[in-house]
All heavy atoms as TSV, in Angstrom:
chain	resi	resn	atom	element	x	y	z
A	1	MET	N	N	42.962	34.487	94.570
A	1	MET	CA	C	44.288	34.743	95.017
A	1	MET	C	C	45.164	34.943	93.811
A	1	MET	O	O	45.142	34.116	92.899
A	1	MET	CB	C	44.795	33.509	95.848
A	1	MET	CG	C	46.198	33.786	96.426
A	1	MET	SD	S	46.883	32.374	97.489
A	1	MET	CE	C	45.761	32.676	98.909
A	2	PRO	N	N	46.052	36.019	93.822
A	2	PRO	CA	C	46.956	36.166	92.738
A	2	PRO	C	C	47.928	35.058	92.471
A	2	PRO	O	O	48.154	34.354	93.472
A	2	PRO	CB	C	47.712	37.459	93.090
A	2	PRO	CG	C	46.911	38.150	94.116
A	2	PRO	CD	C	46.150	37.063	94.850
A	3	GLN	N	N	48.272	34.904	91.260
A	3	GLN	CA	C	49.244	33.845	90.905
A	3	GLN	C	C	50.398	34.404	90.148
A	3	GLN	O	O	50.341	35.304	89.440
A	3	GLN	CB	C	48.459	32.866	89.961
A	3	GLN	CG	C	49.230	31.532	89.754
A	3	GLN	CD	C	48.338	30.561	88.979
A	3	GLN	OE1	O	47.100	30.806	88.809
A	3	GLN	NE2	N	48.904	29.537	88.463
A	4	VAL	N	N	51.575	33.725	90.424
A	4	VAL	CA	C	52.799	34.092	89.696
A	4	VAL	C	C	53.338	32.923	88.978
A	4	VAL	O	O	53.355	31.760	89.533
A	4	VAL	CB	C	53.866	34.530	90.746
A	4	VAL	CG1	C	55.204	34.799	90.088
A	4	VAL	CG2	C	53.416	35.855	91.558
A	5	ASN	N	N	53.642	33.021	87.675
A	5	ASN	CA	C	54.229	31.924	86.931
A	5	ASN	C	C	55.598	32.448	86.348
A	5	ASN	O	O	55.676	33.624	86.005
A	5	ASN	CB	C	53.210	31.713	85.722
A	5	ASN	CG	C	51.948	31.118	86.274
A	5	ASN	OD1	O	51.900	30.060	86.921
A	5	ASN	ND2	N	50.841	31.776	85.870
A	6	PHE	N	N	56.459	31.520	86.283
A	6	PHE	CA	C	57.754	31.940	85.633
A	6	PHE	C	C	58.394	30.633	84.947
A	6	PHE	O	O	58.040	29.547	85.278
A	6	PHE	CB	C	58.691	32.496	86.622
A	6	PHE	CG	C	59.099	31.605	87.814
A	6	PHE	CD1	C	60.219	30.786	87.702
A	6	PHE	CD2	C	58.367	31.599	88.959
A	6	PHE	CE1	C	60.559	29.941	88.812
A	6	PHE	CE2	C	58.698	30.858	90.045
A	6	PHE	CZ	C	59.831	29.960	89.911
A	7	ARG	N	N	59.240	30.946	84.085
A	7	ARG	CA	C	59.976	29.827	83.380
A	7	ARG	C	C	61.424	29.882	83.835
A	7	ARG	O	O	61.997	30.887	84.065
A	7	ARG	CB	C	59.939	30.108	81.817
A	7	ARG	CG	C	58.553	30.087	81.251
A	7	ARG	CD	C	58.571	30.397	79.751
A	7	ARG	NE	N	57.263	30.709	79.259
A	7	ARG	CZ	C	56.514	29.844	78.598
A	7	ARG	NH1	N	56.869	28.602	78.482
A	7	ARG	NH2	N	55.377	30.211	78.205
A	8	THR	N	N	61.974	28.651	83.926
A	8	THR	CA	C	63.339	28.491	84.356
A	8	THR	C	C	63.946	27.213	83.772
A	8	THR	O	O	63.185	26.425	83.171
A	8	THR	CB	C	63.425	28.520	85.881
A	8	THR	OG1	O	64.876	28.608	86.247
A	8	THR	CG2	C	62.851	27.305	86.471
A	9	SER	N	N	65.204	27.115	83.829
A	9	SER	CA	C	65.851	25.930	83.302
A	9	SER	C	C	65.652	24.764	84.299
A	9	SER	O	O	65.364	24.926	85.455
A	9	SER	CB	C	67.329	26.227	83.037
A	9	SER	OG	O	67.962	26.365	84.413
A	10	ASN	N	N	65.894	23.585	83.688
A	10	ASN	CA	C	65.807	22.288	84.579
A	10	ASN	C	C	66.847	22.421	85.620
A	10	ASN	O	O	66.674	21.845	86.679
A	10	ASN	CB	C	66.000	21.127	83.677
A	10	ASN	CG	C	64.819	20.814	82.786
A	10	ASN	OD1	O	63.698	21.205	83.111
A	10	ASN	ND2	N	65.032	20.212	81.651
A	11	GLU	N	N	68.054	22.956	85.307
A	11	GLU	CA	C	69.112	23.081	86.284
A	11	GLU	C	C	68.725	23.982	87.439
A	11	GLU	O	O	68.920	23.580	88.616
A	11	GLU	CB	C	70.374	23.522	85.587
A	11	GLU	CG	C	71.064	22.653	84.599
A	11	GLU	CD	C	70.329	22.747	83.232
A	11	GLU	OE1	O	69.528	23.554	82.929
A	11	GLU	OE2	O	70.598	21.792	82.412
A	12	ARG	N	N	68.149	25.087	87.201
A	12	ARG	CA	C	67.734	25.959	88.247
A	12	ARG	C	C	66.586	25.354	89.103
A	12	ARG	O	O	66.612	25.408	90.314
A	12	ARG	CB	C	67.191	27.357	87.732
A	12	ARG	CG	C	68.336	28.256	87.388
A	12	ARG	CD	C	67.801	29.578	86.914
A	12	ARG	NE	N	68.839	30.555	86.958
A	12	ARG	CZ	C	68.721	31.790	86.481
A	12	ARG	NH1	N	67.534	32.195	85.942
A	12	ARG	NH2	N	69.689	32.751	86.470
A	13	LEU	N	N	65.681	24.658	88.438
A	13	LEU	CA	C	64.609	24.021	89.125
A	13	LEU	C	C	65.124	22.922	90.082
A	13	LEU	O	O	64.655	22.760	91.152
A	13	LEU	CB	C	63.611	23.481	88.157
A	13	LEU	CG	C	62.265	23.038	88.687
A	13	LEU	CD1	C	61.527	24.198	89.388
A	13	LEU	CD2	C	61.336	22.501	87.556
A	14	ALA	N	N	66.126	22.242	89.600
A	14	ALA	CA	C	66.734	21.179	90.388
A	14	ALA	C	C	67.372	21.730	91.654
A	14	ALA	O	O	67.189	21.122	92.733
A	14	ALA	CB	C	67.751	20.307	89.582
A	15	ILE	N	N	68.024	22.866	91.514
A	15	ILE	CA	C	68.613	23.406	92.708
A	15	ILE	C	C	67.610	23.971	93.679
A	15	ILE	O	O	67.694	23.719	94.874
A	15	ILE	CB	C	69.540	24.652	92.228
A	15	ILE	CG1	C	70.755	24.184	91.491
A	15	ILE	CG2	C	69.960	25.509	93.349
A	15	ILE	CD1	C	71.519	25.250	90.746
A	16	ILE	N	N	66.502	24.535	93.175
A	16	ILE	CA	C	65.470	24.980	94.033
A	16	ILE	C	C	64.800	23.787	94.750
A	16	ILE	O	O	64.484	23.849	95.914
A	16	ILE	CB	C	64.450	25.762	93.216
A	16	ILE	CG1	C	64.961	27.206	92.764
A	16	ILE	CG2	C	63.153	25.996	93.964
A	16	ILE	CD1	C	64.219	27.853	91.746
A	17	ASP	N	N	64.595	22.778	93.974
A	17	ASP	CA	C	63.821	21.562	94.610
A	17	ASP	C	C	64.807	20.935	95.652
A	17	ASP	O	O	64.289	20.522	96.653
A	17	ASP	CB	C	63.560	20.535	93.524
A	17	ASP	CG	C	62.386	20.936	92.681
A	17	ASP	OD1	O	61.650	21.892	93.077
A	17	ASP	OD2	O	62.184	20.353	91.557
A	18	ARG	N	N	66.057	20.917	95.332
A	18	ARG	CA	C	67.001	20.281	96.341
A	18	ARG	C	C	67.057	21.138	97.662
A	18	ARG	O	O	66.964	20.606	98.765
A	18	ARG	CB	C	68.396	20.183	95.758
A	18	ARG	CG	C	69.345	19.542	96.622
A	18	ARG	CD	C	70.660	19.304	95.806
A	18	ARG	NE	N	71.652	18.711	96.823
A	18	ARG	CZ	C	72.918	18.807	96.552
A	18	ARG	NH1	N	73.472	19.348	95.563
A	18	ARG	NH2	N	73.767	18.342	97.474
A	19	ALA	N	N	67.123	22.453	97.479
A	19	ALA	CA	C	67.107	23.341	98.658
A	19	ALA	C	C	65.794	23.199	99.458
A	19	ALA	O	O	65.852	23.202	100.658
A	19	ALA	CB	C	67.350	24.688	98.227
A	20	ALA	N	N	64.723	23.218	98.710
A	20	ALA	CA	C	63.407	23.080	99.376
A	20	ALA	C	C	63.250	21.794	100.153
A	20	ALA	O	O	62.766	21.751	101.262
A	20	ALA	CB	C	62.302	23.171	98.302
A	21	GLY	N	N	63.810	20.698	99.570
A	21	GLY	CA	C	63.769	19.451	100.267
A	21	GLY	C	C	64.591	19.497	101.534
A	21	GLY	O	O	64.198	18.944	102.546
A	22	ILE	N	N	65.769	20.163	101.535
A	22	ILE	CA	C	66.617	20.279	102.735
A	22	ILE	C	C	65.863	21.054	103.785
A	22	ILE	O	O	65.945	20.677	104.908
A	22	ILE	CB	C	67.997	20.892	102.352
A	22	ILE	CG1	C	68.784	19.953	101.499
A	22	ILE	CG2	C	68.733	21.406	103.551
A	22	ILE	CD1	C	69.969	20.565	100.848
A	23	ARG	N	N	65.233	22.113	103.366
A	23	ARG	CA	C	64.349	22.939	104.342
A	23	ARG	C	C	63.111	22.268	104.794
A	23	ARG	O	O	62.470	22.587	105.747
A	23	ARG	CB	C	64.008	24.303	103.723
A	23	ARG	CG	C	65.171	25.138	103.418
A	23	ARG	CD	C	65.630	25.763	104.725
A	23	ARG	NE	N	66.596	26.860	104.349
A	23	ARG	CZ	C	67.451	27.363	105.231
A	23	ARG	NH1	N	67.402	26.996	106.475
A	23	ARG	NH2	N	68.364	28.273	104.923
A	24	GLY	N	N	62.686	21.227	104.046
A	24	GLY	CA	C	61.437	20.457	104.442
A	24	GLY	C	C	60.145	21.245	104.014
A	24	GLY	O	O	59.190	21.155	104.701
A	25	VAL	N	N	60.247	22.070	102.978
A	25	VAL	CA	C	59.100	22.781	102.458
A	25	VAL	C	C	58.880	22.581	101.027
A	25	VAL	O	O	59.748	22.036	100.349
A	25	VAL	CB	C	59.263	24.394	102.756
A	25	VAL	CG1	C	59.431	24.624	104.207
A	25	VAL	CG2	C	60.460	24.917	102.016
A	26	SER	N	N	57.710	22.993	100.521
A	26	SER	CA	C	57.457	22.823	99.109
A	26	SER	C	C	58.217	23.756	98.276
A	26	SER	O	O	58.806	24.752	98.743
A	26	SER	CB	C	55.921	23.018	98.842
A	26	SER	OG	O	55.578	24.417	99.054
A	27	ARG	N	N	58.288	23.509	96.994
A	27	ARG	CA	C	58.938	24.425	96.075
A	27	ARG	C	C	58.347	25.774	96.098
A	27	ARG	O	O	59.075	26.789	96.198
A	27	ARG	CB	C	58.846	23.797	94.627
A	27	ARG	CG	C	59.413	24.799	93.541
A	27	ARG	CD	C	59.030	24.293	92.186
A	27	ARG	NE	N	59.567	22.951	91.943
A	27	ARG	CZ	C	59.032	22.174	90.919
A	27	ARG	NH1	N	58.026	22.653	90.157
A	27	ARG	NH2	N	59.551	20.961	90.754
A	28	THR	N	N	57.042	25.824	96.161
A	28	THR	CA	C	56.365	27.041	96.210
A	28	THR	C	C	56.671	27.846	97.455
A	28	THR	O	O	57.074	29.110	97.452
A	28	THR	CB	C	54.817	26.877	96.129
A	28	THR	OG1	O	54.534	26.333	94.834
A	28	THR	CG2	C	54.057	28.243	96.224
A	29	GLU	N	N	56.675	27.140	98.544
A	29	GLU	CA	C	56.964	27.838	99.831
A	29	GLU	C	C	58.375	28.317	99.882
A	29	GLU	O	O	58.635	29.442	100.400
A	29	GLU	CB	C	56.669	26.901	101.049
A	29	GLU	CG	C	56.873	27.588	102.440
A	29	GLU	CD	C	55.849	28.687	102.675
A	29	GLU	OE1	O	54.801	28.708	102.080
A	29	GLU	OE2	O	56.179	29.549	103.467
A	30	PHE	N	N	59.325	27.568	99.405
A	30	PHE	CA	C	60.698	27.934	99.338
A	30	PHE	C	C	60.923	29.159	98.462
A	30	PHE	O	O	61.573	30.131	98.971
A	30	PHE	CB	C	61.632	26.799	98.837
A	30	PHE	CG	C	63.019	27.126	98.792
A	30	PHE	CD1	C	63.814	26.939	99.972
A	30	PHE	CD2	C	63.668	27.586	97.680
A	30	PHE	CE1	C	65.174	27.274	100.060
A	30	PHE	CE2	C	65.022	27.980	97.652
A	30	PHE	CZ	C	65.768	27.810	98.846
A	31	VAL	N	N	60.332	29.141	97.333
A	31	VAL	CA	C	60.438	30.342	96.398
A	31	VAL	C	C	59.801	31.597	96.986
A	31	VAL	O	O	60.456	32.687	96.993
A	31	VAL	CB	C	59.851	30.023	94.991
A	31	VAL	CG1	C	59.877	31.297	94.163
A	31	VAL	CG2	C	60.689	28.992	94.281
A	32	LEU	N	N	58.681	31.499	97.660
A	32	LEU	CA	C	57.983	32.600	98.279
A	32	LEU	C	C	58.845	33.141	99.396
A	32	LEU	O	O	59.083	34.306	99.574
A	32	LEU	CB	C	56.539	32.271	98.732
A	32	LEU	CG	C	55.556	32.032	97.554
A	32	LEU	CD1	C	54.278	31.519	98.221
A	32	LEU	CD2	C	55.302	33.301	96.818
A	33	ARG	N	N	59.302	32.257	100.259
A	33	ARG	CA	C	60.103	32.728	101.498
A	33	ARG	C	C	61.437	33.381	100.969
A	33	ARG	O	O	61.845	34.399	101.514
A	33	ARG	CB	C	60.488	31.534	102.420
A	33	ARG	CG	C	59.275	31.014	103.235
A	33	ARG	CD	C	59.769	29.875	104.062
A	33	ARG	NE	N	58.670	29.277	104.733
A	33	ARG	CZ	C	58.801	28.218	105.633
A	33	ARG	NH1	N	60.039	27.781	105.875
A	33	ARG	NH2	N	57.694	27.697	106.102
A	34	SER	N	N	62.006	32.818	99.971
A	34	SER	CA	C	63.324	33.308	99.591
A	34	SER	C	C	63.171	34.614	98.866
A	34	SER	O	O	63.919	35.633	99.051
A	34	SER	CB	C	63.960	32.282	98.499
A	34	SER	OG	O	64.248	31.137	99.212
A	35	SER	N	N	62.113	34.813	98.004
A	35	SER	CA	C	61.911	36.007	97.285
A	35	SER	C	C	61.410	37.138	98.267
A	35	SER	O	O	61.882	38.305	98.116
A	35	SER	CB	C	60.861	35.842	96.139
A	35	SER	OG	O	59.705	35.400	96.628
A	36	GLU	N	N	60.609	36.779	99.252
A	36	GLU	CA	C	60.245	37.807	100.225
A	36	GLU	C	C	61.425	38.262	101.048
A	36	GLU	O	O	61.573	39.436	101.328
A	36	GLU	CB	C	59.153	37.210	101.166
A	36	GLU	CG	C	58.648	38.277	102.150
A	36	GLU	CD	C	57.549	37.711	103.069
A	36	GLU	OE1	O	57.346	36.471	103.088
A	36	GLU	OE2	O	56.952	38.475	103.738
A	37	ALA	N	N	62.345	37.369	101.468
A	37	ALA	CA	C	63.468	37.744	102.210
A	37	ALA	C	C	64.396	38.661	101.402
A	37	ALA	O	O	64.856	39.704	101.944
A	37	ALA	CB	C	64.256	36.567	102.653
A	38	SER	N	N	64.519	38.331	100.122
A	38	SER	CA	C	65.363	39.153	99.251
A	38	SER	C	C	64.757	40.518	99.072
A	38	SER	O	O	65.500	41.565	99.123
A	38	SER	CB	C	65.520	38.376	97.959
A	38	SER	OG	O	66.399	39.207	97.080
A	39	ALA	N	N	63.464	40.602	98.837
A	39	ALA	CA	C	62.774	41.864	98.586
A	39	ALA	C	C	62.877	42.739	99.917
A	39	ALA	O	O	63.063	43.965	99.758
A	39	ALA	CB	C	61.288	41.637	98.249
A	40	THR	N	N	62.755	42.115	101.009
A	40	THR	CA	C	62.759	42.832	102.314
A	40	THR	C	C	64.199	43.480	102.525
A	40	THR	O	O	64.368	44.600	102.870
A	40	THR	CB	C	62.394	42.028	103.524
A	40	THR	OG1	O	61.092	41.548	103.341
A	40	THR	CG2	C	62.553	42.736	104.739
A	41	GLU	N	N	65.173	42.724	102.202
A	41	GLU	CA	C	66.556	43.178	102.283
A	41	GLU	C	C	66.797	44.343	101.361
A	41	GLU	O	O	67.389	45.350	101.740
A	41	GLU	CB	C	67.514	41.997	101.950
A	41	GLU	CG	C	68.981	42.469	102.059
A	41	GLU	CD	C	69.995	41.379	101.718
A	41	GLU	OE1	O	69.544	40.145	101.682
A	41	GLU	OE2	O	71.117	41.636	101.424
A	42	VAL	N	N	66.305	44.261	100.053
A	42	VAL	CA	C	66.519	45.362	99.169
A	42	VAL	C	C	65.775	46.582	99.650
A	42	VAL	O	O	66.316	47.686	99.647
A	42	VAL	CB	C	66.018	44.978	97.776
A	42	VAL	CG1	C	65.843	46.189	96.853
A	42	VAL	CG2	C	66.876	43.863	97.149
A	43	LEU	N	N	64.559	46.438	100.114
A	43	LEU	CA	C	63.810	47.569	100.560
A	43	LEU	C	C	64.271	48.264	101.823
A	43	LEU	O	O	64.145	49.458	101.982
A	43	LEU	CB	C	62.309	47.206	100.770
A	43	LEU	CG	C	61.598	46.735	99.480
A	43	LEU	CD1	C	60.208	46.313	99.810
A	43	LEU	CD2	C	61.500	47.943	98.534
A	44	THR	N	N	64.994	47.535	102.653
A	44	THR	CA	C	65.661	48.120	103.802
A	44	THR	C	C	66.863	48.997	103.512
A	44	THR	O	O	67.354	49.677	104.378
A	44	THR	CB	C	65.930	47.129	104.919
A	44	THR	OG1	O	66.787	46.133	104.349
A	44	THR	CG2	C	64.662	46.415	105.375
A	45	HIS	N	N	67.365	48.754	102.289
A	45	HIS	CA	C	68.583	49.516	101.868
A	45	HIS	C	C	68.327	50.552	100.889
A	45	HIS	O	O	69.258	51.027	100.205
A	45	HIS	CB	C	69.676	48.511	101.383
A	45	HIS	CG	C	70.166	47.561	102.464
A	45	HIS	ND1	N	69.673	46.335	102.755
A	45	HIS	CD2	C	71.130	47.808	103.413
A	45	HIS	CE1	C	70.255	45.796	103.728
A	45	HIS	NE2	N	71.182	46.676	104.180
A	46	VAL	N	N	67.088	50.936	100.746
A	46	VAL	CA	C	66.717	51.939	99.663
A	46	VAL	C	C	66.949	53.339	100.250
A	46	VAL	O	O	66.561	53.542	101.389
A	46	VAL	CB	C	65.306	51.732	99.226
A	46	VAL	CG1	C	64.765	52.893	98.332
A	46	VAL	CG2	C	65.127	50.433	98.460
């Protein structure tokens, strides 16, 4: 399975972790869902 790695600041990671906790999902699941939704939105406006 392909893998994605990225670097970010502690502040951004804390925001992502907080939001993921509120949604009740893992950090990975939150990032994947959010990026997929954003990509879909961009592609529908091309």
